[in-house]
N, C-alpha and C positions, 0 to 999 in steps of 0.2 A: 761294015761289021758292027759299028755302033748301033745302027738301026735294027739289025738282027737281035742284038743283045736287049735293046729296048722292048722289042716285040715279045721276046721270051720273058722278060720281067713282067710285062703287062699280063701276059697269058698266065704266068705262074701266080701272080697276085689275084687274078680273077678266080683261079681254081681254089686258092687258099680261102678267099672270101666265100665262095660257094660251099666249101667244106665246113667253115665255121658256122654259116647259116644253117646248113643241114644238121650239124650237131646240136644247134639251139632248138631246131624243130624236133629232133629226136628226144631232147631232154623234156620237152613239153608233153605231159601225160594228159590225154583228153578223156573225159567221161561224158557221154551224152545221156541225159535223163529227161523224162517227160512226166508231167503231173496232169492226170485226168481228174474227173470229178466222181460223182456217185454212179455206180452201177446198180441200178434198181431192177426190180422184177415185178412189174404189174401184170395183170392178166394179158394186156395187150402185147407184152414182151414175150412171155413164156409160152403163149399159144402158137408161136411160130414153129414150123417144122425143122428149120435149119438155123440154129442159133449163130453159126459162124457167119451168116450173111449180115448180122448186125454190124460187124466191124470191117467189112471189105474195103470201104472207102478210106479208112485211116491206117491200113496196114503198112503203108510206106513210111508212116511215122512210128507206130508202136512196135513194128518188127525190125526197124533199122536203127533204133537207139540201143543203149546198154541196159537201161532199166526204165520201166513204165509203172507209175504208181496209180492206184485207184482206191476208192472207198467202196467196199462191197457191202451194200446196205440190205442184206438179207441173210438169214441162216441158210446153211446147206445141209439138209437132212434127207438122206435117201430112204429113210424108213417111213416117211410120210409124204403125202402128195404136195404138189406145188400149191402155194397159197399167195393171194394178193393182199393188198391193204385191207384191214389195218394190221394184220399179223402175217408177215411174209415167210415164205420158204421156197427154196428151189432145190433141185437135185444136181448131182455132179455134172451132167452134160451142159448145163447153163454156165457153171463155173469154168469148165474145161474150154468152152468157146472163147472166153476172155483170155485164158492162159494161152491157147493156140494163137490168139490175135497179138500176143506179145505183152500182155499185162503180167508183170512178174511180182510186183510188190503190192500187198493188200493190207489195208487197215480194216480191222474187223470190229472195232469198238464204235458203236453208234447207238442211237435210241431204239433200234430194232434188233439188237444183238440177242436179247433174251425173248424174242417173240415166241419161240418154241420151248421156253423154259430151259432148265439146266441141261436136259437131254439134247436139246437142239444146239446148245453151245458146244457140248462135247462132240456131237456129230460133225459140227462145222470144223472144229479143230482136227478131228480125225481125217476128214475128207481133204482139208488143205494139207495136212501132214503127209497123206498118201502121195499127193502130187509133189510135195517138197522132197520126198525121199526117192521119187522116180527120176532116174538119170536122164530121161527124155524131156523133162520139163525143168524150168527154172522158176521156183516159187519161193517167196519169202512172205511172212505175215507177222503182224503184231496187233494187239488189242484184246486178245483173249489168251487164257493160260490153260495149260494141261492139268495143273494142280493148283490147289488153293494156297499152297505154301509159298508161291512166288508173288511178290508184291506187284511188280509190273513186268510185262513181257517186253522183249526187244530183240532185234536182229543185228548182228555185226556181219555185214555183207562184204565179202572179198571178191572183187572183180577187176580184171585188167590192172592189177597192181594197186588198186584203190581199196581203202577200207571205208565203208559207208555204214555209219551207226544210225539205226532207225527204230523208232517206237511210235505207237499211236494210242490215244486215249479218248474217252468221251466224257463230257461234262454233265450229261443228263441221260435219263432213260425214260421210256414211256411207262414202264412199270418197274417197281423196285423189289422184285423177287428174283431169286437165283442170280445174284450179282457177284458172288465171290470169285467167279472165273473171268470177270470182265475188268479191263483196265479202266476203272471209273474214278474220276476226280471231280467231286462236287465243286461248283463254281463259287466257292467261298474263300475268303482271305486265308483261313487256316489251311484248307486242303491245297490251295494253290501254292502256298509257301512250302508245304511238304513236297509237292511235286517239283517245284523249282529246285529244291535241295536234292531231290532224287536225280534230276537231269544233270546238275553240276557234278554229282558223284559218279554218275554213269559215264560221263565223258572222261572224267579223271581216270576211271578204272579201265576204260576201253579206248586207248589212243586210236584216232581215226583221222581221215582226211576231210570228211564232211559229216555233219550230224544233222539228221532230218527228223522232225517231229510232226505227226499228224494230230490235229485236235478237232474232234466233233463238238462244235460249239453249242452253248446254251442260248445263242441268239435266236430271235424269231425267224421262222421260215418266210421265204418269198420277199424278204426285205433286202434291197440292194445297197443300202447305206450301212456303214460300219460304225458302231458306237465307239466313243472315246474310251470307255472301259475295256472294250475288246482290244483296241490298239495298244493300250497301256499294258495289258497282260501279255499279249503276243511279243511286245518288245522286251518284257521281263524274261520271256522264254529265250529270246536271242541272247540276253545278258547272261543267262545261265550256261552258255556255251554252245547253243544251238545255232546252226548256220541257215537252215531253211525251215520256216514254219508254214505248214500247209493246212489250211482250215477247210472244213466242210460242214454241211447240214442245211444251210439256207435254201438249197436246190436252185439257186440262181447265182450267176457270176457276179462277184464283187471286185473292187479294186485290188491292186497288189502294190507292194512297196519294195524298192530296192535300196540298198545301203552301200554307199561308195566310201572308199578310204581317200586319203589326201592325194593319191596319185590318180584318182578317177576310176580305180578298179572296183567292180561290184563284188563285195565280200559276203553279203547276207541278203536274204529275201524273205518276204512274208506274202503269202497268198491267202486272203481272207476267205475266199470261197471260189472254187473252180466250177461250181454248178453241177448239173446232171449230165453225165456222159451218155447214159441211156436210161429212159424211163417211159412210163405211159402217162405222166402227169399232164402233159399237153396232149390230151387224147385226140384233139382235132383243132387245127388253127382257128383262131377267132379272126376271120377275114375282115370283119367290120372294125375290130379294135386291136391291131397288131401291137399297140403299145401297152396293153393290159398287163398287170403284174404277173399273171399266171403264164403269159406267153413266154416269159423269160425262162420258165422251167424246161422249155424245149430246145434252148440254145446254151452253149457253154464254150469253154476253151480247153485246148490241150497246150499247156505251157511247156514249151521245149527249151531246155537249158543245156548249154555246153560248158562244162567245167574244165578248167586248166589247172594243172599242178606243175609249176616250174620253179625257177629260182626266185620268183616273186611270191611263192606260196600258192594257195588255192584261191581261185577267183572265177567269176562267171564271165566267160569270154563272149557269150551270146545268149540271148533269151528271146523267145518269140511266142506270143499267144495266137495259136491257130484257132479260128472260130469254127465250131461245128454245130450241127443242128440234128435233131431227131426228125426224120422224114417218114411220113406214112406212104408206103408204096400202094399202087393200085390194087394189089391183092391183100392189103391190110397189114403187111409186115412193117414193123417199126425198125428202121435202120439208121445208122449214123452217116451223115454226109458232111463233107467240108463245105461250109457256107461261103461259096465263092461266086464270082460273076458267071463263071462257066456253068456251075450247077444251076444257078438262078435262070439263066437263059434257056435252059432245057426244059423248064417247067411250063405249065399252062399259064395263060394270062393272069388268072386269078392267083395262082401260087406265086407267079413271078412278082406281082405287085406286093404280096404279103412278105415274101422273103427279101425283097429289096429293102423294105422298111426295117425288117428284123436285122439285116446286116448293118444298116445305118445305125440302128440303136446299139448293137453290140460293139461297134467300133468306138462308141462314146465311153465305154468302160475302159479306163486306162490305168497305167501305173504311176506311182509317185516316187520321185527320186529324193533320197535323203543322204546326209553325211553321217558317217559313224562318229 
């Protein structure tokens, strides 16, 4: 009889333990987000017949998370033709392919925002807004404004019980005309101070679980090192109440930083540049010099982050940089491929040698751990 009671107590305790564990899991609210880099549109990209092919190999990432962020570095104006560098333009099908692939959150403030003048900015806003209003799509954007009366644009995204505050700006432009509709912050002490004050106020007025800011930097292109001035400013942005700072513009992948609290939980993050997600900048691999600086424009990362909101607050439970490459197929299509051993082994000997070196070099770009 005593043995039977003992067994019953053990079984009862086991189910109580399982129940408590299950309740703890249920209390943990997860949000999976991904940060891509620049979606560009050179002639090599938009001459394709099917833009959806660009993203086929990464759909298991971009369509299976909750939000995917990217920098759209081209106006979207259906009233004029596609244009390549130095003044870009695409039409809605190019944008819609990215949306169909699972890119939901766009930053539109960059040095090419006013390539097609004010009319191009208004058309870009209109075409993004059409998708945002369409119940078949999930689209958010920041970086340009509908009217000149708004100082800076932002989005308060509500998803899965989370509130994600998001805004994006650019520190420089290629031309300084028609700028009143662009979230533009010159890289000077005065204007940075004003922007930091804006961020502090924005968070105060918009209670949220996570605050993300995109910055199109005034740093030089194709440089993989990050200046101390850049690090200082991005950390000031964190101090203004931001949780994740996501930089772009260099067109190459740069280091990232994570910031841990006393318990070892990752609370904040800086990505200085996630590189080009798709472009025509590496128009053909330099097989003789795979370490050349322009070769880095063809490779980048998708930074996958899993956020948790539980009794310990919001923190990053997991983050992973998936290395991707822009691959030129035999028919001339430029498509994104995950840069893995499996992909490399399927290539010709010449490409296999090139991509093996590129993967080795990309793995050398790493994150830095800091304490808050």
